[in-house]
SELUM-117629 format. One line per 2 residues: number of its first residue (from 1); their letters; for each residue x, y, z of C-alpha. Coordinates in steps of 0.02 Angstrom, whole numbers, plus 50000, padded with zeros to 5 digits. Each point is the difference from the previous one (the first is absolute). Layout:
<kegus>
NUM> a> X Y Z | ...;
</kegus>
This chain:
<kegus>
1> mt> 47970 49234 50529 | 49942 50096 49844;
3> ek> 50073 49983 49827 | 50075 50175 50017;
5> yf> 50108 49946 50148 | 50057 49842 49909;
7> ki> 50056 50112 49857 | 50096 50118 50116;
9> ig> 50082 49857 50096 | 50046 49915 49835;
11> ll> 50075 50163 49936 | 50102 50021 50159;
13> vy> 50065 49821 49999 | 50041 50009 49815;
15> gl> 50094 50163 50025 | 50099 49927 50145;
17> il> 50052 49851 49893 | 50053 50111 49854;
19> sg> 50094 50126 50108 | 50086 49856 50089;
21> ii> 50054 49930 49832 | 50069 50171 49948;
23> gs> 50099 50015 50162 | 50065 49823 49979;
25> is> 50054 50030 49819 | 50100 50152 50057;
27> sv> 50087 49904 50138 | 50040 49852 49887;
29> fl> 50078 50122 49876 | 50112 50073 50135;
31> il> 50045 49827 50068 | 50050 49942 49825;
33> vn> 50103 50158 49971 | 50094 49978 50164;
35> gl> 50025 49814 49974 | 50069 50011 49824;
37> td> 50105 50153 50044 | 50083 49901 50140;
39> fl> 50029 49854 49883 | 50077 50106 49860;
41> wt> 50102 50120 50105 | 50049 49895 50151;
43> di> 49986 49813 49969 | 50074 49997 49825;
45> sn> 50123 50143 50028 | 50074 49919 50157;
47> nl> 50039 49842 49903 | 50098 50087 49862;
49> nt> 50185 50041 49993 | 49969 50167 49911;
51> pf> 49833 50062 50067 | 50032 50179 49939;
53> iy> 50001 49944 49818 | 49843 49899 50032;
55> tl> 49904 50148 50073 | 50054 50112 49855;
57> fl> 49935 49878 49870 | 49845 49966 50105;
59> ci> 49953 50184 49993 | 50037 50013 49815;
61> fg> 49890 49848 49968 | 49867 50083 50108;
63> gi> 50013 50156 49893 | 49968 49899 49842;
65> lv> 49852 49911 50081 | 49924 50161 50067;
67> gf> 50026 50088 49833 | 49918 49865 49895;
69> sr> 49857 49984 50125 | 49961 50186 49994;
71> yk> 50020 50002 49810 | 49877 49856 49979;
73> wg> 49870 50046 50131 | 50011 50188 50012;
75> nl> 50045 50128 50131 | 49990 49887 50151;
77> pk> 50005 49983 50147 | 49881 50141 50041;
79> ta> 50029 50095 50159 | 49868 50035 50130;
81> nd> 49996 50182 49944 | 49965 49946 49820;
83> si> 49855 49891 50056 | 49926 50135 50112;
85> ie> 50005 50128 49859 | 49920 49875 49879;
87> lk> 49864 49960 50126 | 49962 50183 50036;
89> tt> 50000 50046 49816 | 49898 49858 49927;
91> qr> 49913 49924 50153 | 50070 49837 49932;
93> id> 50162 49900 49997 | 50050 49871 49872;
95> ys> 50038 49855 50118 | 50038 49878 49860;
97> yv> 50184 50051 50012 | 50017 49961 50187;
99> wl> 50093 49835 49980 | 50122 50079 49877;
101> nf> 50020 50142 50124 | 50051 49875 50133;
103> li> 50113 49904 49879 | 50102 50148 49938;
105> af> 50012 50071 50177 | 50062 49828 50053;
107> fi> 50141 50007 49871 | 50048 50177 50051;
109> li> 50007 49960 50186 | 50095 49835 49994;
111> fg> 50138 50068 49887 | 50055 50133 50124;
113> as> 49911 50161 49950 | 50014 50137 50131;
115> vg> 49811 50018 50014 | 49870 49939 50123;
117> pa> 49861 49873 49970 | 49861 50107 50074;
119> aa> 49959 50097 49841 | 49972 49845 49893;
121> il> 49905 49911 50139 | 49887 50149 50035;
123> ss> 49961 50030 49815 | 49955 49816 49981;
125> vi> 49895 50004 50159 | 49906 50152 49934;
127> al> 49966 49910 49836 | 49945 49841 50090;
129> sv> 49889 50102 50115 | 49910 50071 49847;
131> wq> 49981 49820 49939 | 49930 49953 50170;
133> gd> 49874 50142 49985 | 49945 49938 49828;
135> km> 49977 49823 50066 | 49901 50061 50150;
137> ry> 49892 50111 49889 | 49955 49846 49900;
139> fy> 49948 49911 50159 | 49899 50149 50062;
141> fs> 49908 50046 49840 | 49978 49822 49934;
143> yn> 49956 49922 50167 | 49820 49954 49958;
145> ew> 50051 49908 49841 | 50158 49927 50079;
147> kk> 49909 49920 50147 | 49888 49901 49881;
149> es> 50149 49905 49930 | 50069 49837 50068;
151> wl> 50138 50008 50130 | 50130 49947 49872;
153> ir> 49951 50139 49879 | 49994 50127 50142;
155> lk> 50177 49956 50055 | 50061 50003 49820;
157> kl> 49931 50175 49971 | 50079 50066 50159;
159> al> 50166 49912 49976 | 50037 50034 49817;
161> ph> 50115 50152 50001 | 49971 50062 49822;
163> ny> 49813 49978 49986 | 49844 50058 50090;
165> li> 50058 50177 50033 | 49902 50162 50007;
167> sy> 50101 50160 49978 | 49971 50158 50100;
169> dp> 49860 50109 49933 | 49968 50167 50087;
171> dr> 49817 49993 49951 | 49980 49833 50087;
173> ap> 50104 50046 50154 | 49901 50017 50163;
175> ke> 49947 50177 50045 | 49917 49969 50168;
177> kk> 50099 50054 50151 | 49980 49832 50090;
179> ll> 50061 49903 49850 | 50149 50117 49978;
181> lf> 50048 49980 50182 | 49982 49811 49986;
183> kk> 50109 50002 49844 | 50137 50097 50092;
185> fl> 49986 49880 50146 | 50026 49853 49882;
187> ym> 50153 50085 49925 | 50080 50016 50171;
189> vf> 49958 49820 50047 | 50074 49933 49839;
191> iv> 50158 50106 50014 | 50031 49939 50177;
193> ng> 49962 49821 49949 | 50122 50008 49854;
195> mv> 50136 50072 50112 | 49972 49865 50131;
197> af> 50014 49864 49866 | 50159 50082 49933;
199> mf> 50083 50018 50170 | 49949 49825 50056;
201> li> 50086 49917 49852 | 50152 50112 50016;
203> ki> 50016 49954 50184 | 49979 49812 49982;
205> sd> 50124 49997 49855 | 50132 50082 50111;
207> qp> 50036 50147 49885 | 50124 50136 50052;
209> pf> 49919 50147 50093 | 49944 50149 49897;
211> vt> 50076 50124 50121 | 50142 50000 50125;
213> kl> 50016 50114 50150 | 50165 50092 49983;
215> ge> 50037 50010 50185 | 49963 50103 50155;
217> tn> 49996 50187 50024 | 50026 50121 50142;
219> wg> 49981 50169 49916 | 49977 50163 50094;
221> ld> 50017 50189 49987 | 50178 49993 49933;
223> el> 49940 49911 49843 | 49857 50123 49972;
225> vl> 50126 50139 49966 | 50042 49911 49836;
227> fi> 49820 49960 49954 | 49976 50134 49865;
229> pl> 50178 49987 49928 | 49977 49810 49983;
231> il> 49834 50025 49909 | 50084 50123 49882;
233> fg> 50139 49874 49968 | 49868 49868 49958;
235> il> 49921 50120 49874 | 50173 50035 49927;
237> fs> 50029 49813 49981 | 49837 49988 49901;
239> kl> 50070 50129 49878 | 50142 49880 49965;
241> ye> 49870 49868 49957 | 49916 50122 49881;
243> li> 50167 50024 49913 | 50022 49812 49986;
245> er> 49824 49984 49930 | 50027 50136 49869;
247> tl> 50167 49926 49947 | 49930 49825 49977;
249> nk> 49846 50069 49912 | 50116 50082 49876;
251> ff> 50103 49841 49981 | 49851 49885 49967;
253> sk> 49897 50126 49898 | 50095 49953 49842;
255> ik> 49960 49814 50015 | 49837 50000 50100;
257> nk> 49904 49921 49856 | 50125 49857 49987;
259> ii> 49926 49896 50140 | 50114 49849 49989;
261> lc> 50158 50105 49988 | 49948 50105 50151;
263> af> 49967 49846 50107 | 50163 49922 49941;
265> ig> 50097 50156 50053 | 49907 49995 50164;
267> gi> 50057 49820 50025 | 50181 50049 49967;
269> gi> 49986 50141 50127 | 49927 49886 50134;
271> gl> 50134 49870 49961 | 50140 50126 50020;
273> ms> 49926 50058 50165 | 49996 49818 50058;
275> li> 50190 50003 49982 | 50026 50169 50084;
277> ap> 49869 50005 50138 | 49885 49848 50004;
279> nl> 49911 50063 50156 | 49924 50139 49896;
281> lf> 49904 49879 49890 | 49815 49964 50027;
283> sg> 49885 50113 50099 | 50109 50021 50155;
285> ql> 49880 49906 50114 | 50126 49866 50048;
287> sm> 50151 50116 50000 | 49910 50111 50125;
289> qa> 50010 49860 50129 | 50191 50005 49995;
291> lp> 50018 50190 50016 | 50011 50015 50192;
293> sl> 50149 49881 50006 | 50076 50048 49831;
295> vp> 49999 50191 50014 | 50134 50012 50138;
297> tl> 50121 49908 49886 | 49977 50121 49854;
299> si> 50077 50170 49968 | 49900 50159 49967;
301> at> 50056 50000 49819 | 49943 49820 49977;
303> li> 49828 50036 50073 | 49977 50156 49893;
305> la> 50056 49908 49843 | 49887 49851 50037;
307> sv> 49853 50117 50027 | 50027 50088 49833;
309> lk> 50033 49838 49906 | 49837 49927 50068;
311> lv> 49903 50144 49923 | 50098 49988 49838;
313> lm> 49967 49813 49986 | 49815 50019 50042;
315> ef> 49975 50136 49870 | 50106 49903 49874;
317> cl> 49884 49851 50024 | 49841 50103 49983;
319> ks> 50059 50091 49844 | 50060 49840 49916;
321> gw> 49833 49913 50022 | 50035 49902 50159;
323> vg> 49843 50074 50076 | 49955 49982 50184;
325> gn> 49969 50092 50162 | 50113 50144 50051;
327> il> 49947 50027 50181 | 50115 49872 50083;
329> pv> 50154 50040 49894 | 49980 50187 50033;
331> if> 49975 49972 50186 | 50154 49887 50004;
333> as> 50107 50129 49908 | 49938 50142 50112;
335> il> 50034 49901 50158 | 50177 49962 49939;
337> qg> 50025 50187 49975 | 49933 50030 50175;
339> ya> 50126 49878 50073 | 50140 50087 49904;
341> ia> 49958 50170 50075 | 49969 49925 50173;
343> tl> 50181 49942 50007 | 50051 50184 49999;
345> fp> 49910 50026 50166 | 50052 49855 50112;
347> ql> 49944 50095 50155 | 49819 50006 49939;
349> dm> 49868 49864 49983 | 50036 49911 49836;
351> lf> 49824 49940 49963 | 49926 50174 50023;
353> iv> 50114 50065 49862 | 49964 49849 49890;
355> av> 49811 50020 50025 | 49998 50186 49958;
357> ig> 50110 49987 49846 | 49918 49837 49944;
359> ss> 49825 50074 50017 | 50035 50169 49920;
361> as> 50101 49927 49856 | 49875 49860 49963;
363> is> 49850 50116 50007 | 50087 50129 49890;
365> il> 50040 49867 49870 | 49836 49904 50001;
367> kt> 49881 50147 50029 | 49882 49894 50107;
369> pl> 50026 50060 50179 | 49870 49896 50091;
371> lv> 50038 49834 49914 | 50188 50022 50019;
373> gl> 49983 50058 50180 | 49895 49851 50050;
375> sl> 50122 49883 49912 | 50150 50077 50089;
377> ml> 49919 49986 50171 | 50009 49811 49980;
379> ff> 50191 50006 49996 | 50028 50112 50149;
381> pk> 49959 49984 50186 | 49835 50076 50056;
383> el> 50090 50143 50089 | 50043 50072 49828;
385> ap> 49822 49988 49932 | 49956 50179 50057;
387> ii> 50155 50068 49911 | 49955 49911 49838;
389> li> 49819 50059 50017 | 50056 50181 50020;
391> iv> 50106 49983 49842 | 49849 49930 49908;
393> ii> 49893 50148 50056 | 50137 50123 49948;
395> fi> 50010 49927 49825 | 49811 49992 49980;
397> gl> 49996 50185 50047 | 50140 50042 49879;
399> sk> 49910 49904 49862 | 49838 50098 50028;
401> ms> 50094 50164 50002 | 50091 49960 49837;
403> nk> 49834 49955 49917 | 49918 50163 50054;
405> lp> 50147 50112 49956 | 49987 49984 49808;
407> qk> 49812 50035 50012 | 50030 50161 50098;
409> it> 50134 50056 49877 | 49887 49964 49852;
411> as> 49854 50092 50081 | 50108 50155 50025;
413> f> 50029 50024 49814;
</kegus>
């Protein structure tokens, strides 16, 4: 076997090890978040005579901790969108912050913020992936010198995380078609490998499922009559969210530079919600599991109020510096709204109504039709997948039309 093949095999093996480490780090983060959350909110709370006072002070303490952390270490945690913009703009990411990103996200999640963990995990994974690329570039471009070292020095250079890195340089990047295809192939292999490592550790640690099927469906032509009106209602619900967003923007605009105060107010808000509606805390992932059995016991007014409060709490967290993912909370709130409207039509298939309103409202709020649609399909039976897909296509079409319309108006003047 030639030296060239040894180099390629070494690069592949090294990349598999690094991507496996990245996937494992992400899963360990999630395992620690779930474990400490259970300890703080279940184990301790169940052993107290006045758990409501405990949860209030727990959230306030969390607000102080989050505030001081963000004040000391900057505007963290970064979201996946922040990292993608930074990567596209500069072709680089400062991955030195990644452990602080995990730490502050850890504080935010365990103290009850109504945000999801995905944004912080994905932004950290993106940063670590750039680090992986820098380590692999060192191996590739320094291979001839590296192989002359002793085994101990070789391992040291590959293992040290902060040394022996080569940053991306467009002038040095491969231009040949075969090398570019091989590079894309490696990307796919490493992504799959990292996901396998992540899911393996999640599975063996017996973590709660990411998604829960909401039940069975038997929809037909009767439900299709309401298809367009339900979509319009979902869009109308998104307008309520926009009002909530504008109101909280106005509220926090006066103190947005006072990081500790904002986070402290956020902690008070989360604490008060823990007294009023504790099921609305966190991302909504675990609360979603209880919906099929809980919804029949709740009134329409309760479901509508819970849906609105979920959006208020999520936006309150985001504006006060308790940064995190908004996909799961928005989906949860939209599904609650879908259940509320479905109770008005007991003769029709409930999950059809929930799926249409949940999809249209979530997509209208988040403005990412494909991502939201794929996420929602995980919660509903496969018979509703075509309905959700049609809604995704409708919103993609509407988005393209709205983008073209201003251009046509401008061109006419």
